[in-house]
N, C-alpha and C positions, 0 to 999 in steps of 0.2 A: 048604840052600835054594838055588834057582837065583838067579844074580845078577840084579839089576833090569835090567841092560843086555840080557841074553838074553831076559828075560821081556817086555820092552817092544818089542823090535826089530820084530816084524811090525805093530805098531800106530802106529809113529812116522811123523810127517809131516816134521818138521824137528828137528835137534839142534844145540845150540850150547853153548859153555862160558862160564861167568861165575864169577869169584872161586873157582876150583878146583872148581866144581860142574858137572855136566852137566845141561842142561835139555832135556827132551823135550816138543815140542809134538805132541800126538796127532792122529790122522786124524779121529777122532770123539769122542764122549763115552762114557766107559766107567765101569763100576762096579768098585771095587777092594775086595777082601776083605783086610783086614789083621788078623791074629790072629783075634779073634772078632767083629769089627765090619765093616760094609759101608759104604763111602763112595760116594755117588752122583754122577753127572755130572762126572767128573774129565776135564779136557781138557789139563792140563799137569802134568808130574812133574819135580821137581828132585832129583837124587841127588848128595849130597855125600860127603865122606870118612867122616862118622860118622852122617849122618841122611838121611832121605828126606822130601820135602815134596810133598804132593798139593794141587793147586789145583783148586777146583771151579768150576762155572758160576756159582754165586751168590757168587763172590769170597771163599769161605772157604778157609783154609789148614789142612791137617792135617800136623803134624810128628811124625815117629817116629824114634827112635834105631834104627840098623841092628842093634844088639845086641839090642834088645827084640822084634824081629819074628821070630816063629816060623812064620807062615803068610802068604803074599802071593800073590794071584791076581788076574788081570784078567778081568772079565766083559764081554762085549759082547751086549747084549740089545735094542738100539734098533731093529733090523730088525723084531722082533716088535711093538714099540710103534708103529712106522710103519705096519705092516700093519693093526693094529687101528684106528688113526686113519683110514686110508684106507677101511676097511670101514665105520666109523661114519659118515664123510662121505657115502659112497655110500648108506647106508640113509637118512640124513637127506635127501638129494637125492630119492630115490624117494618118501619120505614127503611131502615138500613138493609134488612134482608130483601125487601122488595127491590131496592135500588141495585143491590148486588146481582140479583137475578136478571134485571133489565140490562145491566152492563155486560153480563156474561152472554146474554142472548145477542146483544148488539155486536159484541166482539166476534161471535161465530159467523156473522153475516159477511 
């Protein structure tokens, strides 16, 4: 398995040490696959001598022993989510303009 340091390096904004652990503040929110589970909206990772801790947006902590991890991967999918949100807002804007025009036309009748 690739070390967490190498895996996280392109996604890290800030790194600092605390009590023998390395703490990584990530650039954005990422999804992490650990073994068979996916953990969403992770923005901080702490790597200690024997464990790894994932901190999520909703203030949850996920603690794993480094010995028990067989698969560890970082997923970045929020560009797609942002694009879909922008597209949705655009459609809603077009819809509201069209409805306003229809209502003003009906009001003139």
